[in-house]
N, C-alpha and C positions, 0 to 999 in steps of 0.2 A: 482354389485355393485351399489347401488342407490345413486351415487354421480354426479348426472348428473347435469352441471350448478355451480358445483363445483367452487368458485374462488379462488386460492390458489396464494395468493400474493407472489415474490421473483423468480417464477419459470421460468427459462429461454428456453422459447419455440422457435421454429424453428431450426437453425443452431445450434450444440450442443456444450456447451464448451463457445458459444460466450462470456458471460458476463466476465469470468475472460482474455478469448483470448484479448477481445478488450479492458482490463483495462490494459493487458503486452504490447499489441500493442502502447494504448495511452503513458504509461510510458517510452516505449522506443522512442518515439519519441518526448516527454517532456526532455528526456535526451540529444537527439541528438540535439534539438534545445538551450539548456541551455550551452551544450559544444561549439556549432558556436559561439553564443553569448558571451561565453566570452573570446574566440578568438578574434572575429571581433571587439569588441568593442574599446577594447585599441588602434587598427590600425587605425580605422576611427576618435578615437580622435586625434592623433597624427598629420594622416593629415588634419584635420581639424584645428591644431592648427598652423603646417606650414603654411597652406592658409591664415589666419590672420594675423601673420607675414610676411607673403610677400607684403598682401596688407598694413600692416603699413608701410613698409620700400617704397613701392613703391608711397604712397601718402605722405611722411612726404620728400623725396628726394629730393632737388632742383634740377634744369636743370643743374646747372655748377658743379655738385656735382665731388670730384675728383674721379679717377677710385679705388684706392684701398678700399677708403671707401664703395663703393656698392659692390665690391668682399666681404668687410669683413662683410658687413651686411647681403650677401647672404649666405656666410659660417655661420652664425650664424643663420640663419632661419633654414637651412639645418642641423645644430646640433641636433636639437630638439630631433631626437628621439634616439639619445644616453642617454636621460633623463629616458629611460624605462631599461636600464641596470647598466649605469653609469653616475648619475644624477649631480653627483660634476665636472665630466668632461666636460658632456653640460653646466654646468653654465660657465664653465672656457672657452667652447669655442664660446660664445658669447659675451664676456665681449671686445674683438675687436673691433666687429661690435658696439656694444654700445657706446663704448668710441669716436672712430673716424667716426660713421656714426650712421642710426638710426634705429637699431634692439632694440629700448629698448622694446618692447612688447615681442620680443623673447627671453630675458634676462629676463623678467617677469615671464613667462611660465617653462623656464627652472629653476629658483628660485621655484616655487612653485612646481613644480613635487620632485624637492630636498627636498621641507619642508617635504611633503607625505610620501617620502619614509625613510630620517632619521629622522624625526621630531624635537627632542633635541640633535640632533648630533652637534659637532662642526664643520663639515662639511657645515650644514646647517647658521649656523652666519659665519662662513667664506664667502660662496655663498652671504650673506645678504648683508654684507661689502663690497664687489669688487662691486655689483649691484649698493650700495651707492655710492658707489666712483664714478662709470661711472657717474650716475647723477649727483654727485656736480662739478666734473673736466670737463671742456669745452675742446674742441680740436678744434685747436690747442691752445698749452699751453700758446702762446705768448697772444691770446685772453683770457685767465684764467686770465693771471697774472693783465690784464688791468681792469678785472671788480672791480667793486666797494663792500665794506663790505655788503652793503645790501643786492647787486645780489648773493655775496656769502650765505647770512642767508638763504635766499628764496630758494637757490638750495640745502643749504643741508635740509630744512624744507621738501623739494618735494622729496630729495631723500630719506629723513625715508619713506613717503607714498609710493612710487615707490620701495623700498626693504621691505616694512614692510607690506604691501597687499598680497603679493604672498603667505608669510611665517606664515601671518591669516588664508588666504586659505585653505593652507598645512593642517595646524596644525586641522581645525576645518573640514576639511574631514576625518583626522586621527580620530578623536574625534567621530564624527560621527560613521565610521566606525566601532570603536570599543563599541560603544554602542549598535549597530547592533548585533555584535555579542553576546554583553552580554545579551540583550533581547533575542537572539534565544536560547542563554544558559539557559535562565530562562524558557523559554516556554519548553523546552525540560525537565528540571526538573521538571517544572508544571504536564506535561504530564506523569514524571516516576510516580510523586506523586499519581495523580489521577489511574494511574495502578495498584499501591501497593493499594492506598486504595478498589478499584475496586475488586483487587484478596484478600483483605479481607475480604469486603462483601461477595464474592462470597464463601469464604472459610466457613463463618458463616452460610450463606445461605444450601450450601451443609451438613454442619454437620445437621443443621436443617430435612432437606427431609430423610439424612440419620437415623435422630431419628424416623421419621413420619414412615417410609417407615418399620423396624423393631420393632417399638412397635404397629402398627396397622394391614397394609399389612400382615408383615412376620406373623402373630399372627393369621390372618384370615386365610390366604393359609397353615398354619400348621394346621389349628383347621379341615380343609375341609379335606386335606389329609386322616388325623386320624379317620374320620366318613365315608370317602369313603372305608377306609383299613377294617373298622369292618364291613361295609354293604358287601365287596369284601369276607371276612371269616365266614359271617354268614350262619348257616347252618337251619335256621328257614323254618319252611313249606310254601309253596306258594313263595317262594324265584325262582326267574326263571334264569336260565343260561345267559339272555341276561341281568337281572340287576345287576349280577355279574360280566361281562365282563364292563358293560357301567362305574360301581363302581370303576373296576381294571383302568379301561383307565382314571379317573376322580383322582384317586391317582394317576398314572404315569404322568398325566400332571403339578399335582400339586405341585408335587415331582419337577419336572424339573423347574417348574415356581420359587419355592422355592431357588433352586440353583442359576438361575439366578439373583433372586432378593438380595440374600446374597452376590454375585459377585458385584453386583451395589453398596451395602450399602458398600462396602468396598471399593470400586473405591471413593466413593462421601468421607468417611471419610479419606481417604489417600492423597486427593485433587489434584491427577494426570490427566494432561489435556488429556491423553486417556481416552478410554472407556474400559479397562483391556483387556481381552481374552474375546474375540467372535464367534459364529459362522460364517462359513464361505460359497464359493459356494461347498463345499466337503461336507458339511451338507445336501444339499439339497434334498436327496435321503430320508435321516431320517425325515426330515420334512413333506415330502407330505406323508411318511407311516402314519403318525399319524394326519392330519388334517381332515382327515374324509371328504375331497372332492376330485371327481375325477379330477386326475391332468395328464396332457399328458406331460412328463417333456422332455425337448431336450437341453443338454449342448454341446458346441461344440467349439474347438478352444481356451480352455481356459489357456491364457500364465502361466508359470513354475512360473516368479517371478510378481506373481500377490499381489499387494499392500493388507494389511490386513484392511485399512480401506476401499477398493473398493470392497473385498469380504464380508466384512461385511453387506456393504450398499446393496450389490445385497441380499443375503441372506433376509436381514430385508425388502427389497421393496416385494420379493416373499412371506415374511410370512404376510405383512399385505396385499397384496392382494387377497391372499389365506382365510386369516379372513373375508374380507370384502365379499367375496365370499360364504362363510360361512352363513355369518350373513343374506345378502341382497339377496342373490341369491341361496337357497338352491336346492339342484339337479342338478346344472349347472355344466357341466364340463369346467375346467381350461384349458388354456394354455399354458407353461410358457418354454418361449426359453431364456437361458444364451448362449451370442454367445461373445466372443473374436472380433472384428473388428478393423482395422487399430488403433491402440495404445489404445484403451477403449475398454469396456466391455458395451455392450449392453443386458438391460435386456427388455422381453416383455411378458407381462399376460393379457391374453384376454380370457373371458368366455362370456359364451351363457346368454340366458334370466333365468329367476327364473321357472323352472320346478315345485316345489314345493310352497307351502302358506309361507311366511318368518315369522319368531315367532318375535316380536318386541325385540329388544334389545339395551340399552342403548349406544348413541354413541353421542360424542362431531366435528367429524368428524378433528381431528388433526391428524389421521393416514398419509393421503396423504399429509397434509400439512409439516409435519416431513419428510414427505421422499422428498417434492420438497427441503425443506431447505437442508437436508443433501447431494442431489444432488448439490445444488449449491454451498457449503463453499467446496465439491470438484472440483468443476468448472465442472461439468456436465451438463445435462439438464435432465427434467421431466415434461413429458405429458400426461394427462387424456383425453380420449374422450369414446363419448356412440358411440355402434356399430349399426347398421342398424336392428341388429337382437334382436335388445332390451339389448344386453350385454353390457360391459364397457371392455376398453383398456388402458393398462397403458403401457407407455413405457420410458424407463429409461438409460441415456449412462453415465457410469462413466468415465472418462479420466484414463488411466491407470500410466502415467507421472503424479502424481498432485504435 
């Protein structure tokens, strides 16, 4: 095979299956990190809120503060974790500390958590009323009664700000979360629409390819088979038995190709995702008998439950390699090994250097590229290399559990 120096993009070289296995490990690590982040973020936020609330009480508490106010303020700070499960109870637990002490920030945090969880529920407005009352009423009540009307108006205004800001922030967080969810749903919908559009375009292209294959390729192959049949059955003088045998082989190959082509046309027209029934490892002996290439075949430890796609990939790999040997290294012997090993199917094809002059045949170099893409899609690997004796070697590995 004269494919030395061939550059095949997308081939997984080195450790077999590294591409898909690496993606699976990366996906598992990402999922684990997301799970840890989802569990740790709320806990860290609660700890941070408690620290801020305690700092607010400690900085605002006078030296001669009554003992009960200190206890109630501390209890208000420690009640903040209730906001995650019982947000309304958490707000009520902060009211005594705010009313008689200095836990204003703890009450605001608890009210914000309540608004985030309940939004426009009556508990949100009740909690806002309690926080407003704690900011408006002064403790002890005798001091509240002695205040002027101006001070009462200012406290009422400040109470609205103290109670309104957490509610506004909580509602804003909820709105942002809902907007993010809607955007995610919209993105999913767009992806689905793109997929449907791509499926429609693909179906149209498959139908066009089916028409072209049926109208052009199938017609030409049918003519080849008919002409070969006429030549094989001819009794004209001068027609050698070798020519008749060659014509018979051409007719058989044309008939087989026509059957596979009709099967592919049916798959293209049906729009199925799979490639339909394909030959597998069990048909390798028949393939070798008709390939006109000296082959040493070795098939070992083939699993009983071999996936159809893996079996077909192994068959197509051997088929492409033998075709390349026939085209580029005529007269060379090919050694084919198909071995089941460690949860995978290994295919190795080696050939010697050409022993006869090669006949020029058109080639686009897409055969090995297609085999490499098939291996990549199945999570395997595909490697090519020139041998020291002027031959060529192909090694493919297809995981059985894909």
